[in-house]
N, CA, C, O and the ligand as a Tripos MOL2 file, in Angstrom:
@<TRIPOS>MOLECULE
protein
  313   311    79     0     0
PROTEIN
NO_CHARGES

@<TRIPOS>ATOM
      1 N          67.6110   61.8980  112.0750 N.3       1 MET1
      2 CA         67.5750   62.9570  111.0640 C.3       1 MET1
      3 C          67.6460   64.3340  111.7170 C.2       1 MET1
      4 O          68.6340   65.0560  111.5800 O.2       1 MET1
      5 N          66.5730   64.6820  112.4330 N.am      2 SER2
      6 CA         66.5890   66.0030  113.0350 C.3       2 SER2
      7 C          66.6280   65.8610  114.5510 C.2       2 SER2
      8 O          65.7210   66.3100  115.2520 O.2       2 SER2
      9 N          67.6890   65.2310  115.0470 N.am      3 ASP3
     10 CA         67.7710   65.0370  116.4930 C.3       3 ASP3
     11 C          68.3180   66.2750  117.2150 C.2       3 ASP3
     12 O          68.2150   66.3850  118.4370 O.2       3 ASP3
     13 N          68.8930   67.1920  116.4570 N.am      4 THR4
     14 CA         69.3920   68.4260  117.0910 C.3       4 THR4
     15 C          68.8450   69.6720  116.3910 C.2       4 THR4
     16 O          69.6030   70.4850  115.8630 O.2       4 THR4
     17 N          67.5350   69.8050  116.3960 N.am      5 PRO5
     18 CA         66.9310   70.9630  115.7100 C.3       5 PRO5
     19 C          67.3360   72.2810  116.3480 C.2       5 PRO5
     20 O          67.4720   73.2870  115.6520 O.2       5 PRO5
     21 N          67.5310   72.2920  117.6670 N.am      6 GLU6
     22 CA         67.8660   73.5550  118.3290 C.3       6 GLU6
     23 C          69.2440   74.0420  117.9250 C.2       6 GLU6
     24 O          69.4720   75.2370  117.7360 O.2       6 GLU6
     25 N          70.1630   73.0870  117.7960 N.am      7 ARG7
     26 CA         71.5010   73.4900  117.4020 C.3       7 ARG7
     27 C          71.4920   74.0490  115.9800 C.2       7 ARG7
     28 O          72.1360   75.0610  115.7000 O.2       7 ARG7
     29 N          70.7620   73.3890  115.0900 N.am      8 ASP8
     30 CA         70.6370   73.8900  113.7190 C.3       8 ASP8
     31 C          70.1120   75.3240  113.7150 C.2       8 ASP8
     32 O          70.6150   76.1900  113.0000 O.2       8 ASP8
     33 N          69.0960   75.5450  114.5260 N.am      9 ALA9
     34 CA         68.4810   76.8650  114.5450 C.3       9 ALA9
     35 C          69.4660   77.9070  115.0410 C.2       9 ALA9
     36 O          69.5110   79.0170  114.5120 O.2       9 ALA9
     37 N          70.2540   77.5640  116.0480 N.am     10 SER10
     38 CA         71.1660   78.5790  116.5800 C.3      10 SER10
     39 C          72.2940   78.8550  115.5970 C.2      10 SER10
     40 O          72.7560   79.9920  115.4890 O.2      10 SER10
     41 N          72.7380   77.8420  114.8880 N.am     11 ILE11
     42 CA         73.7600   78.0670  113.8560 C.3      11 ILE11
     43 C          73.2100   78.9980  112.7860 C.2      11 ILE11
     44 O          73.8890   79.9180  112.3300 O.2      11 ILE11
     45 N          71.9840   78.7440  112.4020 N.am     12 ARG12
     46 CA         71.3890   79.5720  111.3630 C.3      12 ARG12
     47 C          71.2570   81.0140  111.8400 C.2      12 ARG12
     48 O          71.4060   81.9530  111.0590 O.2      12 ARG12
     49 N          70.9790   81.1770  113.1220 N.am     13 ARG13
     50 CA         70.8150   82.5280  113.6440 C.3      13 ARG13
     51 C          72.1610   83.2580  113.6240 C.2      13 ARG13
     52 O          72.2230   84.4520  113.3330 O.2      13 ARG13
     53 N          73.2150   82.5420  113.9300 N.am     14 VAL14
     54 CA         74.5300   83.1720  113.9430 C.3      14 VAL14
     55 C          74.9530   83.5840  112.5380 C.2      14 VAL14
     56 O          75.4800   84.6770  112.3280 O.2      14 VAL14
     57 N          74.7190   82.7110  111.6020 N.am     15 LEU15
     58 CA         75.1640   82.9860  110.2370 C.3      15 LEU15
     59 C          74.2300   83.9120  109.4920 C.2      15 LEU15
     60 O          74.6020   84.4570  108.4530 O.2      15 LEU15
     61 N          73.0280   84.1030  109.9980 N.am     16 GLY16
     62 CA         72.0450   84.9040  109.2940 C.3      16 GLY16
     63 C          71.3080   84.0350  108.2990 C.2      16 GLY16
     64 O          71.7560   82.9290  107.9970 O.2      16 GLY16
     65 N          70.1930   84.5090  107.7850 N.am     17 PRO17
     66 CA         69.3500   83.7130  106.9050 C.3      17 PRO17
     67 C          70.0760   83.2590  105.6370 C.2      17 PRO17
     68 O          70.2990   82.0620  105.4530 O.2      17 PRO17
     69 N          70.4410   84.1770  104.7780 N.am     18 ASP18
     70 CA         71.1890   83.7810  103.5850 C.3      18 ASP18
     71 C          72.1960   84.8590  103.2190 C.2      18 ASP18
     72 O          72.7420   84.8830  102.1160 O.2      18 ASP18
     73 N          72.4200   85.7290  104.1530 N.am     19 GLU19
     74 CA         73.3540   86.8130  103.9040 C.3      19 GLU19
     75 C          74.7660   86.3400  104.2520 C.2      19 GLU19
     76 O          74.9990   85.8230  105.3440 O.2      19 GLU19
     77 N          75.6890   86.5160  103.3360 N.am     20 PRO20
     78 CA         77.0740   86.1540  103.6630 C.3      20 PRO20
     79 C          77.6320   87.1710  104.6440 C.2      20 PRO20
     80 O          77.2060   88.3250  104.6590 O.2      20 PRO20
     81 N          78.5740   86.7490  105.4510 N.am     21 GLU21
     82 CA         79.2160   87.7220  106.3340 C.3      21 GLU21
     83 C          80.7230   87.6180  106.1900 C.2      21 GLU21
     84 O          81.2920   86.5260  106.2130 O.2      21 GLU21
     85 N          81.3520   88.7590  106.0450 N.am     22 LEU22
     86 CA         82.7990   88.7770  105.8770 C.3      22 LEU22
     87 C          83.5030   88.5460  107.2000 C.2      22 LEU22
     88 O          82.9340   88.7690  108.2680 O.2      22 LEU22
     89 N          84.7320   88.1030  107.1210 N.am     23 GLY23
     90 CA         85.5870   88.0880  108.2940 C.3      23 GLY23
     91 C          86.3000   89.4130  108.4090 C.2      23 GLY23
     92 O          86.2340   90.2290  107.4890 O.2      23 GLY23
     93 N          86.9860   89.6500  109.5270 N.am     24 CYS24
     94 CA         87.6610   90.9290  109.7560 C.3      24 CYS24
     95 C          88.6980   91.2150  108.6670 C.2      24 CYS24
     96 O          88.8620   92.3600  108.2460 O.2      24 CYS24
     97 N          89.3920   90.1780  108.2200 N.am     25 GLU25
     98 CA         90.4380   90.3950  107.2360 C.3      25 GLU25
     99 C          89.8480   90.8520  105.9000 C.2      25 GLU25
    100 O          90.3330   91.8040  105.2880 O.2      25 GLU25
    101 N          88.7960   90.1590  105.4600 N.am     26 GLU26
    102 CA         88.1400   90.5570  104.2050 C.3      26 GLU26
    103 C          87.5100   91.9270  104.3540 C.2      26 GLU26
    104 O          87.5260   92.7420  103.4320 O.2      26 GLU26
    105 N          86.9600   92.1630  105.5200 N.am     27 CYS27
    106 CA         86.3490   93.4490  105.8130 C.3      27 CYS27
    107 C          87.3880   94.5570  105.6460 C.2      27 CYS27
    108 O          87.1390   95.5830  105.0130 O.2      27 CYS27
    109 N          88.5530   94.3190  106.2310 N.am     28 PHE28
    110 CA         89.6380   95.3000  106.1570 C.3      28 PHE28
    111 C          90.0780   95.5130  104.7130 C.2      28 PHE28
    112 O          90.3250   96.6440  104.2960 O.2      28 PHE28
    113 N          90.1770   94.4150  103.9440 N.am     29 ASP29
    114 CA         90.5890   94.4970  102.5440 C.3      29 ASP29
    115 C          89.6230   95.3210  101.6980 C.2      29 ASP29
    116 O          90.0320   96.0320  100.7800 O.2      29 ASP29
    117 N          88.3440   95.2150  102.0190 N.am     30 GLU30
    118 CA         87.3150   95.8370  101.1860 C.3      30 GLU30
    119 C          86.8720   97.1930  101.7080 C.2      30 GLU30
    120 O          86.0660   97.8760  101.0750 O.2      30 GLU30
    121 N          87.3950   97.5790  102.8550 N.am     31 LEU31
    122 CA         86.8610   98.7650  103.5220 C.3      31 LEU31
    123 C          86.9890  100.0320  102.6660 C.2      31 LEU31
    124 O          86.0410  100.8090  102.5520 O.2      31 LEU31
    125 N          88.1570  100.2300  102.0730 N.am     32 ASP32
    126 CA         88.3600  101.4090  101.2240 C.3      32 ASP32
    127 C          87.3250  101.4790  100.1130 C.2      32 ASP32
    128 O          86.6820  102.5020   99.8750 O.2      32 ASP32
    129 N          87.1970  100.3270   99.4400 N.am     33 ARG33
    130 CA         86.2840  100.2590   98.3020 C.3      33 ARG33
    131 C          84.8480  100.4870   98.7570 C.2      33 ARG33
    132 O          84.0790  101.1940   98.1050 O.2      33 ARG33
    133 N          84.5070   99.8880   99.8670 N.am     34 TYR34
    134 CA         83.1450  100.0090  100.3810 C.3      34 TYR34
    135 C          82.8100  101.4660  100.6730 C.2      34 TYR34
    136 O          81.7450  101.9550  100.2970 O.2      34 TYR34
    137 N          83.7270  102.1530  101.3430 N.am     35 VAL35
    138 CA         83.5000  103.5550  101.6900 C.3      35 VAL35
    139 C          83.4130  104.4130  100.4310 C.2      35 VAL35
    140 O          82.5640  105.2980  100.3320 O.2      35 VAL35
    141 N          84.2990  104.1450   99.4710 N.am     36 GLU36
    142 CA         84.2580  104.9210   98.2280 C.3      36 GLU36
    143 C          82.9440  104.7230   97.4870 C.2      36 GLU36
    144 O          82.3440  105.6800   96.9980 O.2      36 GLU36
    145 N          82.5090  103.4870   97.4100 N.am     37 LEU37
    146 CA         81.2370  103.1870   96.7480 C.3      37 LEU37
    147 C          80.0960  103.9020   97.4490 C.2      37 LEU37
    148 O          79.2320  104.5050   96.8130 O.2      37 LEU37
    149 N          80.1110  103.8220   98.7650 N.am     38 GLU38
    150 CA         79.0140  104.4050   99.5130 C.3      38 GLU38
    151 C          78.9750  105.9140   99.3210 C.2      38 GLU38
    152 O          77.9100  106.4900   99.1030 O.2      38 GLU38
    153 N          80.1340  106.5490   99.4010 N.am     39 LEU39
    154 CA         80.1810  108.0050   99.2510 C.3      39 LEU39
    155 C          79.8930  108.4330   97.8210 C.2      39 LEU39
    156 O          79.4750  109.5650   97.5780 O.2      39 LEU39
    157 N          80.1190  107.5190   96.8680 N.am     40 ALA40
    158 CA         79.8210  107.8250   95.4700 C.3      40 ALA40
    159 C          78.3400  107.6070   95.1660 C.2      40 ALA40
    160 O          77.8800  107.8600   94.0530 O.2      40 ALA40
    161 N          77.6100  107.1370   96.1610 N.am     41 GLY41
    162 CA         76.1900  106.9110   95.9580 C.3      41 GLY41
    163 C          75.8930  105.5750   95.2940 C.2      41 GLY41
    164 O          74.7630  105.3280   94.8750 O.2      41 GLY41
    165 N          76.9030  104.7070   95.1950 N.am     42 ALA42
    166 CA         76.7050  103.3860   94.6090 C.3      42 ALA42
    167 C          76.1120  102.4430   95.6540 C.2      42 ALA42
    168 O          76.0290  102.7660   96.8390 O.2      42 ALA42
    169 N          75.7000  101.2590   95.1730 N.am     43 ARG43
    170 CA         75.1190  100.2870   96.0990 C.3      43 ARG43
    171 C          76.2380   99.4830   96.7530 C.2      43 ARG43
    172 O          76.5180   98.3500   96.3630 O.2      43 ARG43
    173 N          76.8510  100.0710   97.7210 N.am     44 ALA44
    174 CA         78.0010   99.4540   98.3700 C.3      44 ALA44
    175 C          77.6540   98.0800   98.9330 C.2      44 ALA44
    176 O          78.4760   97.1650   98.8930 O.2      44 ALA44
    177 N          76.4590   97.9360   99.4480 N.am     45 ASP45
    178 CA         76.0740   96.6580  100.0540 C.3      45 ASP45
    179 C          75.9060   95.5460   99.0310 C.2      45 ASP45
    180 O          76.0190   94.3660   99.3620 O.2      45 ASP45
    181 N          75.6350   95.9270   97.7870 N.am     46 GLU46
    182 CA         75.5380   94.9110   96.7430 C.3      46 GLU46
    183 C          76.9130   94.5790   96.1840 C.2      46 GLU46
    184 O          77.1910   93.4350   95.8230 O.2      46 GLU46
    185 N          77.7570   95.5770   96.1170 N.am     47 GLU47
    186 CA         79.1170   95.3650   95.6060 C.3      47 GLU47
    187 C          79.9720   94.5800   96.5970 C.2      47 GLU47
    188 O          80.8090   93.7640   96.2090 O.2      47 GLU47
    189 N          79.7520   94.8340   97.8500 N.am     48 VAL48
    190 CA         80.5210   94.1460   98.8880 C.3      48 VAL48
    191 C          79.5510   93.4690   99.8510 C.2      48 VAL48
    192 O          79.3060   93.9650  100.9510 O.2      48 VAL48
    193 N          79.0000   92.3310   99.4260 N.am     49 PRO49
    194 CA         78.0030   91.6600  100.2560 C.3      49 PRO49
    195 C          78.6210   91.1850  101.5700 C.2      49 PRO49
    196 O          79.7520   90.7000  101.5990 O.2      49 PRO49
    197 N          77.8660   91.3310  102.6450 N.am     50 GLY50
    198 CA         78.3310   90.8450  103.9310 C.3      50 GLY50
    199 C          79.0140   91.9100  104.7670 C.2      50 GLY50
    200 O          79.2700   91.7100  105.9540 O.2      50 GLY50
    201 N          79.3010   93.0200  104.1560 N.am     51 MET51
    202 CA         80.0080   94.0760  104.8630 C.3      51 MET51
    203 C          79.1560   94.6370  106.0010 C.2      51 MET51
    204 O          79.6020   94.7170  107.1460 O.2      51 MET51
    205 N          77.9470   95.0170  105.6730 N.am     52 ARG52
    206 CA         77.0960   95.6210  106.6940 C.3      52 ARG52
    207 C          76.7920   94.6130  107.8080 C.2      52 ARG52
    208 O          76.7480   94.9590  108.9890 O.2      52 ARG52
    209 N          76.5850   93.3650  107.3980 N.am     53 ALA53
    210 CA         76.3460   92.3290  108.4010 C.3      53 ALA53
    211 C          77.5440   92.2120  109.3360 C.2      53 ALA53
    212 O          77.3970   91.9920  110.5380 O.2      53 ALA53
    213 N          78.7080   92.3620  108.7690 N.am     54 HIS54
    214 CA         79.9000   92.2700  109.6150 C.3      54 HIS54
    215 C          79.9790   93.4380  110.5930 C.2      54 HIS54
    216 O          80.3330   93.2420  111.7560 O.2      54 HIS54
    217 N          79.6600   94.6300  110.1480 N.am     55 PHE55
    218 CA         79.6860   95.7880  111.0470 C.3      55 PHE55
    219 C          78.7240   95.6010  112.2090 C.2      55 PHE55
    220 O          78.9860   96.0310  113.3320 O.2      55 PHE55
    221 N          77.5980   94.9440  111.9130 N.am     56 GLU56
    222 CA         76.6140   94.7570  112.9700 C.3      56 GLU56
    223 C          77.1370   93.8210  114.0520 C.2      56 GLU56
    224 O          76.7860   93.9400  115.2260 O.2      56 GLU56
    225 N          77.9880   92.8830  113.6250 N.am     57 GLY57
    226 CA         78.4880   91.9260  114.6010 C.3      57 GLY57
    227 C          79.8770   92.2600  115.1140 C.2      57 GLY57
    228 O          80.3750   91.5880  116.0180 O.2      57 GLY57
    229 N          80.5120   93.2810  114.5590 N.am     58 CYS58
    230 CA         81.9090   93.5370  114.8950 C.3      58 CYS58
    231 C          82.1420   95.0300  115.1270 C.2      58 CYS58
    232 O          82.4380   95.7660  114.1860 O.2      58 CYS58
    233 N          82.0100   95.4740  116.3640 N.am     59 PRO59
    234 CA         82.1620   96.8980  116.6860 C.3      59 PRO59
    235 C          83.5150   97.4530  116.2770 C.2      59 PRO59
    236 O          83.6080   98.6260  115.9150 O.2      59 PRO59
    237 N          84.5560   96.6520  116.3230 N.am     60 ALA60
    238 CA         85.8980   97.1390  115.9760 C.3      60 ALA60
    239 C          85.9480   97.5750  114.5210 C.2      60 ALA60
    240 O          86.4660   98.6450  114.2050 O.2      60 ALA60
    241 N          85.4080   96.7450  113.6360 N.am     61 CYS61
    242 CA         85.4120   97.0880  112.2190 C.3      61 CYS61
    243 C          84.4490   98.2320  111.9350 C.2      61 CYS61
    244 O          84.6910   99.0540  111.0500 O.2      61 CYS61
    245 N          83.3720   98.2780  112.6800 N.am     62 ARG62
    246 CA         82.4380   99.3930  112.4690 C.3      62 ARG62
    247 C          83.1190  100.7140  112.8290 C.2      62 ARG62
    248 O          82.9310  101.7220  112.1470 O.2      62 ARG62
    249 N          83.8970  100.7050  113.8860 N.am     63 GLU63
    250 CA         84.6740  101.8910  114.2610 C.3      63 GLU63
    251 C          85.6180  102.2990  113.1440 C.2      63 GLU63
    252 O          85.6970  103.4730  112.7810 O.2      63 GLU63
    253 N          86.3430  101.3090  112.5970 N.am     64 ASP64
    254 CA         87.2650  101.5790  111.4900 C.3      64 ASP64
    255 C          86.5270  102.2000  110.3190 C.2      64 ASP64
    256 O          86.9720  103.1730  109.7100 O.2      64 ASP64
    257 N          85.3890  101.6020  110.0300 N.am     65 TYR65
    258 CA         84.5770  102.0630  108.9130 C.3      65 TYR65
    259 C          84.1170  103.5040  109.1330 C.2      65 TYR65
    260 O          84.2220  104.3400  108.2360 O.2      65 TYR65
    261 N          83.6100  103.7850  110.3230 N.am     66 LEU66
    262 CA         83.1070  105.1240  110.5970 C.3      66 LEU66
    263 C          84.2210  106.1560  110.5380 C.2      66 LEU66
    264 O          84.0210  107.2610  110.0350 O.2      66 LEU66
    265 N          85.3980  105.7990  111.0530 N.am     67 SER67
    266 CA         86.4670  106.8030  111.0220 C.3      67 SER67
    267 C          87.0250  106.9710  109.6200 C.2      67 SER67
    268 O          87.3880  108.0800  109.2260 O.2      67 SER67
    269 N          87.1000  105.8750  108.8560 N.am     68 LEU68
    270 CA         87.5590  106.0110  107.4710 C.3      68 LEU68
    271 C          86.5720  106.8530  106.6690 C.2      68 LEU68
    272 O          86.9670  107.7050  105.8730 O.2      68 LEU68
    273 N          85.3040  106.6060  106.8860 N.am     69 ARG69
    274 CA         84.3060  107.3600  106.1370 C.3      69 ARG69
    275 C          84.3780  108.8470  106.4810 C.2      69 ARG69
    276 O          84.2810  109.7020  105.6010 O.2      69 ARG69
    277 N          84.5480  109.1440  107.7610 N.am     70 ALA70
    278 CA         84.6800  110.5420  108.1720 C.3      70 ALA70
    279 C          85.8940  111.1730  107.5250 C.2      70 ALA70
    280 O          85.8510  112.3220  107.0860 O.2      70 ALA70
    281 N          86.9880  110.4090  107.4700 N.am     71 LEU71
    282 CA         88.2290  110.9130  106.8700 C.3      71 LEU71
    283 C          88.0510  111.1980  105.3940 C.2      71 LEU71
    284 O          88.4230  112.2680  104.9120 O.2      71 LEU71
    285 N          87.4810  110.2420  104.6730 N.am     72 VAL72
    286 CA         87.2910  110.4090  103.2370 C.3      72 VAL72
    287 C          86.3100  111.5380  102.9520 C.2      72 VAL72
    288 O          86.4790  112.2970  101.9980 O.2      72 VAL72
    289 N          85.2990  111.6360  103.7770 N.am     73 GLU73
    290 CA         84.3290  112.7250  103.5910 C.3      73 GLU73
    291 C          84.9730  114.0830  103.7950 C.2      73 GLU73
    292 O          84.7050  115.0140  103.0360 O.2      73 GLU73
    293 N          85.8100  114.2100  104.7970 N.am     74 SER74
    294 CA         86.4280  115.5080  105.0480 C.3      74 SER74
    295 C          87.4610  115.8130  103.9670 C.2      74 SER74
    296 O          87.6530  116.9750  103.6090 O.2      74 SER74
    297 N          88.1200  114.7930  103.4480 N.am     75 ASP75
    298 CA         89.0260  114.9440  102.3040 C.3      75 ASP75
    299 C          88.3000  115.4790  101.1010 C.2      75 ASP75
    300 O          88.7530  116.4180  100.4460 O.2      75 ASP75
    301 N          87.1560  114.8640  100.8110 N.am     76 ALA76
    302 CA         86.4100  115.1970   99.6090 C.3      76 ALA76
    303 C          85.8930  116.6280   99.6520 C.2      76 ALA76
    304 O          85.8060  117.2920   98.6200 O.2      76 ALA76
    305 N          85.5480  117.1040  100.8530 N.am     77 SER77
    306 CA         84.9870  118.4410  100.9400 C.3      77 SER77
    307 C          86.0730  119.4890  101.1100 C.2      77 SER77
    308 O          85.8120  120.6830  100.9610 O.2      77 SER77
    309 N          87.2870  119.0570  101.4200 N.am     78 GLY78
    310 CA         88.3550  120.0230  101.6100 C.3      78 GLY78
    311 C          89.1670  120.0370  100.4040 C.2      78 GLY78
    312 O          90.1410  120.7840  100.3250 O.2      78 GLY78
    313 ZN         85.6060   92.6720  112.1240 Zn       79 ZN79
@<TRIPOS>BOND
     1     1     2 1
     2     2     3 1
     3     3     4 2
     4     3     5 am
     5     5     6 1
     6     6     7 1
     7     7     8 2
     8     7     9 am
     9     9    10 1
    10    10    11 1
    11    11    12 2
    12    11    13 am
    13    13    14 1
    14    14    15 1
    15    15    16 2
    16    15    17 am
    17    17    18 1
    18    18    19 1
    19    19    20 2
    20    19    21 am
    21    21    22 1
    22    22    23 1
    23    23    24 2
    24    23    25 am
    25    25    26 1
    26    26    27 1
    27    27    28 2
    28    27    29 am
    29    29    30 1
    30    30    31 1
    31    31    32 2
    32    31    33 am
    33    33    34 1
    34    34    35 1
    35    35    36 2
    36    35    37 am
    37    37    38 1
    38    38    39 1
    39    39    40 2
    40    39    41 am
    41    41    42 1
    42    42    43 1
    43    43    44 2
    44    43    45 am
    45    45    46 1
    46    46    47 1
    47    47    48 2
    48    47    49 am
    49    49    50 1
    50    50    51 1
    51    51    52 2
    52    51    53 am
    53    53    54 1
    54    54    55 1
    55    55    56 2
    56    55    57 am
    57    57    58 1
    58    58    59 1
    59    59    60 2
    60    59    61 am
    61    61    62 1
    62    62    63 1
    63    63    64 2
    64    63    65 am
    65    65    66 1
    66    66    67 1
    67    67    68 2
    68    67    69 am
    69    69    70 1
    70    70    71 1
    71    71    72 2
    72    71    73 am
    73    73    74 1
    74    74    75 1
    75    75    76 2
    76    75    77 am
    77    77    78 1
    78    78    79 1
    79    79    80 2
    80    79    81 am
    81    81    82 1
    82    82    83 1
    83    83    84 2
    84    83    85 am
    85    85    86 1
    86    86    87 1
    87    87    88 2
    88    87    89 am
    89    89    90 1
    90    90    91 1
    91    91    92 2
    92    91    93 am
    93    93    94 1
    94    94    95 1
    95    95    96 2
    96    95    97 am
    97    97    98 1
    98    98    99 1
    99    99   100 2
   100    99   101 am
   101   101   102 1
   102   102   103 1
   103   103   104 2
   104   103   105 am
   105   105   106 1
   106   106   107 1
   107   107   108 2
   108   107   109 am
   109   109   110 1
   110   110   111 1
   111   111   112 2
   112   111   113 am
   113   113   114 1
   114   114   115 1
   115   115   116 2
   116   115   117 am
   117   117   118 1
   118   118   119 1
   119   119   120 2
   120   119   121 am
   121   121   122 1
   122   122   123 1
   123   123   124 2
   124   123   125 am
   125   125   126 1
   126   126   127 1
   127   127   128 2
   128   127   129 am
   129   129   130 1
   130   130   131 1
   131   131   132 2
   132   131   133 am
   133   133   134 1
   134   134   135 1
   135   135   136 2
   136   135   137 am
   137   137   138 1
   138   138   139 1
   139   139   140 2
   140   139   141 am
   141   141   142 1
   142   142   143 1
   143   143   144 2
   144   143   145 am
   145   145   146 1
   146   146   147 1
   147   147   148 2
   148   147   149 am
   149   149   150 1
   150   150   151 1
   151   151   152 2
   152   151   153 am
   153   153   154 1
   154   154   155 1
   155   155   156 2
   156   155   157 am
   157   157   158 1
   158   158   159 1
   159   159   160 2
   160   159   161 am
   161   161   162 1
   162   162   163 1
   163   163   164 2
   164   163   165 am
   165   165   166 1
   166   166   167 1
   167   167   168 2
   168   167   169 am
   169   169   170 1
   170   170   171 1
   171   171   172 2
   172   171   173 am
   173   173   174 1
   174   174   175 1
   175   175   176 2
   176   175   177 am
   177   177   178 1
   178   178   179 1
   179   179   180 2
   180   179   181 am
   181   181   182 1
   182   182   183 1
   183   183   184 2
   184   183   185 am
   185   185   186 1
   186   186   187 1
   187   187   188 2
   188   187   189 am
   189   189   190 1
   190   190   191 1
   191   191   192 2
   192   191   193 am
   193   193   194 1
   194   194   195 1
   195   195   196 2
   196   195   197 am
   197   197   198 1
   198   198   199 1
   199   199   200 2
   200   199   201 am
   201   201   202 1
   202   202   203 1
   203   203   204 2
   204   203   205 am
   205   205   206 1
   206   206   207 1
   207   207   208 2
   208   207   209 am
   209   209   210 1
   210   210   211 1
   211   211   212 2
   212   211   213 am
   213   213   214 1
   214   214   215 1
   215   215   216 2
   216   215   217 am
   217   217   218 1
   218   218   219 1
   219   219   220 2
   220   219   221 am
   221   221   222 1
   222   222   223 1
   223   223   224 2
   224   223   225 am
   225   225   226 1
   226   226   227 1
   227   227   228 2
   228   227   229 am
   229   229   230 1
   230   230   231 1
   231   231   232 2
   232   231   233 am
   233   233   234 1
   234   234   235 1
   235   235   236 2
   236   235   237 am
   237   237   238 1
   238   238   239 1
   239   239   240 2
   240   239   241 am
   241   241   242 1
   242   242   243 1
   243   243   244 2
   244   243   245 am
   245   245   246 1
   246   246   247 1
   247   247   248 2
   248   247   249 am
   249   249   250 1
   250   250   251 1
   251   251   252 2
   252   251   253 am
   253   253   254 1
   254   254   255 1
   255   255   256 2
   256   255   257 am
   257   257   258 1
   258   258   259 1
   259   259   260 2
   260   259   261 am
   261   261   262 1
   262   262   263 1
   263   263   264 2
   264   263   265 am
   265   265   266 1
   266   266   267 1
   267   267   268 2
   268   267   269 am
   269   269   270 1
   270   270   271 1
   271   271   272 2
   272   271   273 am
   273   273   274 1
   274   274   275 1
   275   275   276 2
   276   275   277 am
   277   277   278 1
   278   278   279 1
   279   279   280 2
   280   279   281 am
   281   281   282 1
   282   282   283 1
   283   283   284 2
   284   283   285 am
   285   285   286 1
   286   286   287 1
   287   287   288 2
   288   287   289 am
   289   289   290 1
   290   290   291 1
   291   291   292 2
   292   291   293 am
   293   293   294 1
   294   294   295 1
   295   295   296 2
   296   295   297 am
   297   297   298 1
   298   298   299 1
   299   299   300 2
   300   299   301 am
   301   301   302 1
   302   302   303 1
   303   303   304 2
   304   303   305 am
   305   305   306 1
   306   306   307 1
   307   307   308 2
   308   307   309 am
   309   309   310 1
   310   310   311 1
   311   311   312 2
@<TRIPOS>SUBSTRUCTURE
     1 MET1         2 RESIDUE 1 A MET
     2 SER2         6 RESIDUE 1 A SER
     3 ASP3        10 RESIDUE 1 A ASP
     4 THR4        14 RESIDUE 1 A THR
     5 PRO5        18 RESIDUE 1 A PRO
     6 GLU6        22 RESIDUE 1 A GLU
     7 ARG7        26 RESIDUE 1 A ARG
     8 ASP8        30 RESIDUE 1 A ASP
     9 ALA9        34 RESIDUE 1 A ALA
    10 SER10       38 RESIDUE 1 A SER
    11 ILE11       42 RESIDUE 1 A ILE
    12 ARG12       46 RESIDUE 1 A ARG
    13 ARG13       50 RESIDUE 1 A ARG
    14 VAL14       54 RESIDUE 1 A VAL
    15 LEU15       58 RESIDUE 1 A LEU
    16 GLY16       62 RESIDUE 1 A GLY
    17 PRO17       66 RESIDUE 1 A PRO
    18 ASP18       70 RESIDUE 1 A ASP
    19 GLU19       74 RESIDUE 1 A GLU
    20 PRO20       78 RESIDUE 1 A PRO
    21 GLU21       82 RESIDUE 1 A GLU
    22 LEU22       86 RESIDUE 1 A LEU
    23 GLY23       90 RESIDUE 1 A GLY
    24 CYS24       94 RESIDUE 1 A CYS
    25 GLU25       98 RESIDUE 1 A GLU
    26 GLU26      102 RESIDUE 1 A GLU
    27 CYS27      106 RESIDUE 1 A CYS
    28 PHE28      110 RESIDUE 1 A PHE
    29 ASP29      114 RESIDUE 1 A ASP
    30 GLU30      118 RESIDUE 1 A GLU
    31 LEU31      122 RESIDUE 1 A LEU
    32 ASP32      126 RESIDUE 1 A ASP
    33 ARG33      130 RESIDUE 1 A ARG
    34 TYR34      134 RESIDUE 1 A TYR
    35 VAL35      138 RESIDUE 1 A VAL
    36 GLU36      142 RESIDUE 1 A GLU
    37 LEU37      146 RESIDUE 1 A LEU
    38 GLU38      150 RESIDUE 1 A GLU
    39 LEU39      154 RESIDUE 1 A LEU
    40 ALA40      158 RESIDUE 1 A ALA
    41 GLY41      162 RESIDUE 1 A GLY
    42 ALA42      166 RESIDUE 1 A ALA
    43 ARG43      170 RESIDUE 1 A ARG
    44 ALA44      174 RESIDUE 1 A ALA
    45 ASP45      178 RESIDUE 1 A ASP
    46 GLU46      182 RESIDUE 1 A GLU
    47 GLU47      186 RESIDUE 1 A GLU
    48 VAL48      190 RESIDUE 1 A VAL
    49 PRO49      194 RESIDUE 1 A PRO
    50 GLY50      198 RESIDUE 1 A GLY
    51 MET51      202 RESIDUE 1 A MET
    52 ARG52      206 RESIDUE 1 A ARG
    53 ALA53      210 RESIDUE 1 A ALA
    54 HIS54      214 RESIDUE 1 A HIS
    55 PHE55      218 RESIDUE 1 A PHE
    56 GLU56      222 RESIDUE 1 A GLU
    57 GLY57      226 RESIDUE 1 A GLY
    58 CYS58      230 RESIDUE 1 A CYS
    59 PRO59      234 RESIDUE 1 A PRO
    60 ALA60      238 RESIDUE 1 A ALA
    61 CYS61      242 RESIDUE 1 A CYS
    62 ARG62      246 RESIDUE 1 A ARG
    63 GLU63      250 RESIDUE 1 A GLU
    64 ASP64      254 RESIDUE 1 A ASP
    65 TYR65      258 RESIDUE 1 A TYR
    66 LEU66      262 RESIDUE 1 A LEU
    67 SER67      266 RESIDUE 1 A SER
    68 LEU68      270 RESIDUE 1 A LEU
    69 ARG69      274 RESIDUE 1 A ARG
    70 ALA70      278 RESIDUE 1 A ALA
    71 LEU71      282 RESIDUE 1 A LEU
    72 VAL72      286 RESIDUE 1 A VAL
    73 GLU73      290 RESIDUE 1 A GLU
    74 SER74      294 RESIDUE 1 A SER
    75 ASP75      298 RESIDUE 1 A ASP
    76 ALA76      302 RESIDUE 1 A ALA
    77 SER77      306 RESIDUE 1 A SER
    78 GLY78      310 RESIDUE 1 A GLY
    79 ZN79       313 GROUP 0 **** ****
């Protein structure tokens, strides 16, 4: 039954407790919407579950996110 408890535990650690995590492609698809929601003061993390978890594990997408957000912010104020 539980002959590999350690492996189960490590899988669970990778996937997180119950938080879904997006892949890079889904992340890219939702990035615009996520940034718009966030800048609009909406609950972006609830609208796009797994996004923040993905940024934590994926520096490349976090970079994309940060630069897109900076771009949209400067657009909005200009
Ligand atoms: Zn990614």
